[in-house]
C-alpha positions in Angstrom: -6.3 7.2 5.9 -4.9 6.2 9.2 -1.3 7.3 9.9 1.5 4.9 10.9 2.2 4.5 14.5 5.5 5.6 16.0 6.3 2.0 16.6 5.9 1.2 13.0 8.0 4.3 11.9 10.8 3.2 14.3 10.5 -0.5 13.0 10.9 0.9 9.2 14.0 3.1 10.2 15.6 0.2 11.9 15.0 -2.2 8.9 16.1 0.3 6.4 19.9 -0.4 6.4 18.9 -4.1 6.0 16.7 -3.4 3.1 19.4 -1.7 1.2 22.0 -4.3 2.1 19.6 -6.9 0.5 19.0 -4.7 -2.5 22.7 -4.4 -3.1 23.2 -8.1 -2.9 20.5 -8.7 -5.4 22.0 -6.3 -7.6 25.4 -8.1 -7.3 27.3 -5.0 -6.0 29.4 -7.3 -3.3 32.0 -9.9 -4.2 30.5 -13.4 -4.0 31.6 -16.9 -3.7 30.3 -18.6 -6.8 31.9 -22.1 -6.6 33.5 -24.4 -4.1 34.4 -27.6 -6.3 36.6 -29.1 -3.5 37.4 -28.4 0.1 38.8 -27.4 2.6 37.9 -23.8 1.7 37.2 -21.1 4.1 36.2 -17.4 4.5 36.8 -15.1 7.3 35.0 -11.8 7.2 36.5 -8.8 9.0 35.9 -9.2 12.7 34.4 -12.6 12.4 35.6 -16.2 13.0 36.6 -18.2 10.1 34.1 -20.4 8.5 33.5 -22.8 5.6 33.1 -21.3 2.3 29.6 -21.3 1.0 28.4 -20.8 -2.6 26.3 -17.6 -2.6 28.2 -16.1 0.3 28.7 -12.3 0.0 32.2 -10.9 1.0 33.3 -7.6 2.3 36.6 -5.7 2.0 39.4 -7.1 4.0 37.8 -10.6 3.9 40.5 -13.4 4.1 40.1 -16.5 1.9 41.9 -19.7 2.7 42.2 -23.2 1.1 44.0 -26.4 1.8 45.1 -28.8 -0.8 42.7 -30.1 -2.5 40.3 -27.0 -1.6 39.5 -24.6 -4.3 37.0 -21.8 -4.7 35.8 -19.2 -7.3 35.0 -15.7 -6.5 33.1 -13.0 -8.6 34.0 -9.6 -7.8 31.5 -6.5 -7.5 32.4 -5.5 -11.1 32.0 -8.9 -12.7 35.7 -9.8 -12.8 36.5 -13.1 -11.2 39.4 -15.4 -9.7 39.9 -18.7 -8.5 42.4 -20.0 -5.8 43.5 -23.2 -4.8 46.3 -25.4 -3.1 47.4 -24.0 0.3 46.4 -20.5 -0.7 45.7 -17.4 1.4 44.3 -14.1 0.0 43.1 -11.1 1.3 40.4 -8.9 -0.6 41.8 -5.4 -0.4 39.7 -2.4 -1.4 41.8 -1.9 -4.5 43.6 -5.2 -5.0 43.9 -9.0 -4.5 46.6 -9.6 -1.8 47.9 -13.1 -2.6 50.1 -14.2 0.3 50.6 -17.7 -0.7 49.2 -20.5 -3.0 47.8 -20.4 -6.6 45.5 -17.9 -8.2 44.2 -17.4 -11.5 42.3 -14.1 -12.1 40.6 -12.7 -15.4 38.8 -9.9 -16.8 35.7 -10.8 -18.9 35.9 -10.1 -22.8 34.5 -6.9 -23.9 34.1 -5.4 -20.5 34.4 -1.6 -20.5 35.1 0.7 -17.7 36.4 -1.9 -15.2 39.9 -0.5 -14.9 42.9 -2.3 -13.9 42.6 -5.5 -11.7 45.8 -5.7 -9.4 47.3 -8.8 -7.7 49.8 -8.1 -5.1 52.3 -10.5 -3.8 55.2 -9.9 -1.5 57.7 -9.1 -4.3 55.6 -7.8 -7.3 52.2 -6.5 -8.3 50.5 -7.8 -11.3 48.1 -5.5 -13.1 45.8 -7.0 -15.9 43.3 -5.5 -18.2 41.1 -7.7 -20.4 43.4 -10.8 -20.0 44.0 -14.0 -17.8 46.9 -14.3 -15.3 48.1 -17.0 -13.2 50.1 -16.6 -10.2 51.9 -18.9 -7.5 53.4 -17.9 -4.4 55.8 -20.2 -2.6 58.5 -19.7 0.1 61.2 -19.7 -2.5 59.6 -18.3 -5.6 56.9 -16.4 -7.2 55.4 -17.1 -10.7 53.5 -14.8 -12.8 52.2 -16.3 -16.0 50.0 -14.6 -18.8 47.5 -17.4 -20.3 46.4 -14.6 -22.8 46.6 -10.9 -23.1 49.2 -8.4 -21.6 50.1 -8.4 -18.0 52.3 -5.5 -16.4 54.4 -6.7 -13.6 55.9 -3.9 -11.1 58.7 -5.8 -9.2 58.7 -3.4 -6.2 59.6 0.1 -5.4 62.9 1.2 -5.6 64.1 -1.7 -7.9 63.7 0.2 -11.1 62.4 -3.0 -12.7 59.2 -4.0 -14.5 58.0 -6.3 -17.2 55.4 -6.6 -19.6 54.3 -10.2 -20.3 52.4 -11.2 -23.4 50.2 -14.2 -23.7 52.2 -17.5 -23.1 55.1 -15.6 -21.2 56.2 -16.4 -17.6 58.1 -14.3 -15.2 59.9 -16.1 -12.1 61.3 -14.6 -9.0 63.5 -17.5 -7.3 65.8 -17.2 -4.3 65.8 -13.4 -4.3 66.5 -13.0 -8.1 64.2 -12.2 -11.0 64.7 -14.9 -13.8 64.4 -13.5 -17.4 60.8 -14.0 -18.7 60.5 -16.9 -21.2 57.7 -18.0 -23.4 56.4 -21.4 -23.0 56.3 -23.9 -25.8 53.0 -24.7 -27.3 53.3 -28.3 -25.9 54.3 -27.0 -22.4 51.2 -24.7 -22.4 49.0 -27.4 -23.6 50.1 -29.7 -20.8 49.5 -27.0 -18.3 46.2 -26.3 -19.5 45.0 -29.9 -19.3 46.5 -30.5 -15.7 45.6 -27.3 -14.3 43.3 -27.6 -11.3 42.1 -23.9 -11.5 41.1 -24.0 -15.1 39.4 -27.5 -15.0 36.5 -29.0 -13.2 34.7 -25.7 -11.9 30.9 -25.6 -12.1 30.9 -21.8 -12.5 32.0 -20.5 -16.1 35.3 -19.0 -17.1 34.5 -16.5 -19.7 38.2 -16.3 -21.1 38.6 -20.0 -21.3 37.7 -20.0 -25.2 40.3 -17.3 -25.7 43.1 -19.2 -23.9 42.1 -22.3 -26.1 42.2 -20.3 -29.3 45.6 -18.9 -28.2 46.8 -22.4 -27.9 45.3 -23.6 -31.1 42.9 -26.1 -29.3 39.3 -26.8 -29.8 36.8 -26.8 -32.9 37.3 -23.0 -33.3 41.1 -23.2 -33.1 42.8 -20.3 -34.7 45.9 -20.5 -36.8 49.3 -20.6 -35.1 49.9 -17.1 -33.9 53.2 -15.4 -34.7 55.7 -15.4 -31.8 55.5 -12.1 -30.0 58.3 -9.9 -29.6 60.6 -10.1 -26.5 59.1 -8.9 -23.3 59.6 -5.1 -22.9 61.3 -3.8 -19.7 59.3 -0.9 -18.3 59.8 1.5 -15.4 58.6 0.0 -12.2 55.2 1.7 -11.0 55.3 3.8 -8.1 54.3 2.6 -4.8 50.9 4.5 -5.0 50.2 3.1 -8.3 50.3 -0.5 -6.9 47.8 0.2 -4.2 
């Protein structure tokens, strides 16, 4: 049997990293754009120029995502967790968190997922940590909103403040003009109205696995559950250390 030539061996070595990269993509190990239902929506890979977001595009750590109203997009992370962003939004994919600088974001952890750990969303004034839940954040110039559609969300309000909160499904935390407002629970009617009007919950071609849980929490749909008992008041907790939020 003839041995491969030196040129063939060199070519094989040169193509090996590309082959590994393609294998990783096929296995879904990289974050990926899975839906762009409306534009403008942009992706800027590290060291590259900003380009239009494309369904199927693979993303890297430190990628910057941007949308302008009415632009929206959906991303599936390497571990299967997902998020949607829209409005005049700007977000960076850090290695350990989503860094939302402005705009709207909804992120969720698939029901029944195991071993995924905590998904963190950082803003300029707080870090929201979610496990097996669905969280909405909106970052504006004067205020930041954190809202739990379903499940429990821990919110660290920054190092040195001594403050933190645990939000249950249907509760919202608001930072306005430099001050944290007391968490409040939305009325059922208010939550239903938000659900029907949300640009991030509706009209996406890619699925959102926790939407049935949200609808059940609100008592909607053919499989609506009985009205749940009102949860206890949000429990203040000690703020996480700076290292825990990274």
